[in-house]
N, C-alpha and C positions, 0 to 999 in steps of 0.2 A: 504494499499500498503506501502510496506516495503523499504528499501533502495535498497536490491536486485533487484526490481520491476523497478529501474532504470535506465537509460541508456543517453549515451551523447558522443559527437563526440570529439573525440583526436587531437591533434596538426597535426596529418596527413591525418586528414579526416575521418578519420574509424570512425564507431558508437560503441562504448563499453558500451557490456550488463553488468550493475553491477551484474547481478548473478555471474560473474565470481570471485567477491569476498567472497561470502557466504562462511563463513566457517573462513573467515582470519579476523584479527582488520586491520580495515582502517582509517588512517588519510587522512581528507579532509582540504587543506588550499590554500588561496588562495595567487598568488604569485606575483612578481613584477622584473624585471630584471634589474632596475635603479635607486632602492630605496638606501640610505646608507648603512643599514645593511643586502641586500639581499646576498652578499657572507655570513656573518655570519648566516643568517637563512635556507640556502639552507645547509650549512657544518653541521648545527644541523641536518637538516634533513637526509642526507647522513650518518651522524655519529647514528643516531639511527636507520635508516635501515640495513647498511653493517655490523656494530660493536654489537650492542645490539639486535635489533631484525629481523633478514633479514626476516621472514614471514609477518610483518605486510606492507602491501599495503600504498604506499603514492598515493595519487590522488590529483596532482595539479592544480588548475582553475588560470590561469595566469588571471588579470584584468586593464583596463587604467580607471577606475575607481577613484583613491587615485592617483593625480599629475601627472598624465599622466607617469608613471614611469615605464610601461611598453612599450616593442615595438607594433609596431600598425599592424603586419603582424606575421603570425607562423613563416616563415623561421626565421627571426630574432631569435624570443622567441625560436625556437626551438634550434638554432646552439649558443646561449648563455648559453641554459642550458647543451647542449652534450659538450661544447668546454671545461667550467670553471667545470663543476659537474658529467660531462657522466652520466649525468641523464639518455636516455632510458636502456644505457648499466648497471645500477644498478637498476633495475627494476620498476620505478618509469614510475608513468602513468601523461603525463602532458596532459591535457585536451586542449579544444581550445578558444580561448579569447571570454570572455565573460562578463556580468555585475553579480556581486553579491548583489549590492541595485537594488532598486528602480524599476521603471516600466515594465523594462526589466531583471531582475533577472532570472537568468538560471533556469532551473524546478531542478537541482540537490541543490541549494541553498534556493531555494522555499521551498524546504522537509524538507532539513536539520534546516532551522531558524523555522519553523512551529513545529517542533517535539521537540524544545529544547529553547529556548527562545526568539524566534521572532525579535529579535533584531538588527538591521543594523551592518555591519561589518564596522569597524571603520576607519581601513587603511590595509597595505600589511602586510602578515602573522599576521594579530592582533588576530584571532579567530582561533581557532583550532577544528575541529569536528572531534571526537573519534567516528568510528561507529563500535558496538562490532560485533562476529561471526556472531549471529543471526539478523544483521542489524538494532539494536537500535542506538541512536545518541546521543553521550552528548558531551557537548561544555566546554570548556579551552581556559584561556588565552593564549600567545605564552611560557612565561616560561613554561610551564607546559612539552612542548617537553625537555626541558633538564634535568627536574624529572623525567622522565621514563625511 
């Protein structure tokens, strides 16, 4: 199975088939709206996408697993992202609220972790998965966003 064989439900309730990302570099990251560094991290993602690499796909997974720093409903998550970062307008892919660790880890994160280091995600924005155009996953610390 490849990354491009996966699918997930987005923030609007639509099924997103990841085969649409085939041929593109994708950045997959867990996000939270109410963390102290949220605006800085989102800002880095916007800069990466809009100013440096507009063909890079940003795939964000909101999660409540780290200090309950995410809203508990999709409407608030989407409103926050769109109001502060024009998220959908900038071509970002916001997935539905899900777990990235533990027994209920979403299937995308299960796959990503199994193909890289299989370590738990430590915190909001703490792990960047970079998926190459062929669907191979690589894992990096968040500072990597600043370096590419």
